[in-house]
Phi, psi and omega in degrees: 000145183283151183278167187303323183302330184273330183276342183300125187290148175264013173234139172254145175234118176230141170254129181241087182070233182274000182252127177268117178263121177255123187241129171288113195229071172229062201292329182294334178256027190038043177053034176297139192267112177247187189297321176302313182291322180302310181295331170300324179288319183292321177301318187293315177298317178304311184296317185288322184284329181285327184288104182302335178288338176280123179248342178215146177247136189237116180254126175216182186233146180256141174102212185277348185218160169290295172191133173284358179129188181266143170276097176292130171302123179286182178095162185284228185128151176279183192282337178285325175299314177301313178312312181294315183297307191290323182293326173308306182299313179297317184295326175289323178298308181292342172306320181290327170298311180284342186308135176298331182263148183300141179244140175225131176256133176254110190241130176221151180071216177288134176221095196231151179054231180292339175290326173294316178306315179294323175292325176270346164288348170294150185298323177228140183233112176265127180246137171276162188292345178266003184292150171222130187246158173160165179228087182283012180319313183297335185291336188252010181078016179254171177244186190258126180297312185234090185279063184267349185301312180305328179283341185256316186245004184074164188296330185293304185285327179299318181291314177307311183295311190278338182271339175279327184071019182296125174242038175225044187277128184283162177301324184294318183290320180301315182298312185299322177288348182086012180285324181237169177271324186200153176236136184230162172307148181299323187279358178257352194299313181299305181297315181298310180295319179295320179292326180288317175305318174293330180287324176286327179291336182281352177275171184291128192292324183287322176303315175302307180310304186291327173295324169298308177307317180302308184302304178311309179304323175305310181296321176297319175298329181278358171105021181303307186304309185298317177297318182295321182289315180299316179298320178297322176298322179288328185289322179297329170294320176298310185297329193266353186243162182233155175234172177294320176310300188300319177302310174302311173309309178298324177299305182299313182302320177292319182282308193243002173101172185292313188300322177295315179300314183292320175299323175301310187293323177301315183291318187287339171285320176291337183265012174290114180264000000 
């Protein structure tokens, strides 16, 4: 039998009146999301969706960060391996979008990569003033699992964020891009996001549910699902194939670490004549 430390769920679930709070709870790993955590999130969402007393779902992170991203299973693998792997990640992100009840993410500290996609796939995203956003995937030769950013912040900002891989985007900039709904003081994050959840919970349940459905359907009509599926296929291609650049980067990464690998690419780029 596994010992308790492995059995302990990395997702916490609490109901506070009409609000179900789902907390990423792997603070020693900056709430990096792995397979174990994904199944915990599915269970928590099942529970919130099934419980008639729950009217709003609030997602947050315990410790110093919301989440530093997803722990992708390392190693190569053919394209079908990656399709399945990435689909599993996409599906848990989109559950917050598809949840019949409104979802709110309360974000502090690092909110990066696919974890950022999860936070912004929630209906409303509240950021603490210490939050830092970004999707550094292209730095590592990876692609984007859930390409929802163009739909939320438009193609211009999505391209700037995803092609630069900048992972220190501050809340004021995130707010200006439309990546988040509001920015609050760190000490007010819990209170303010809970107040927002309660104000939504106080409305007519059916009207709220159907209005969310109508908004989501508008985006679906514009082609969201097809676009996400095609982007996932492109990501599977990125993850399953190698180039001389990606092979060299990974060799240095494994032997000398990330900083050395990034420095190698920086210098090889600067030396192009």
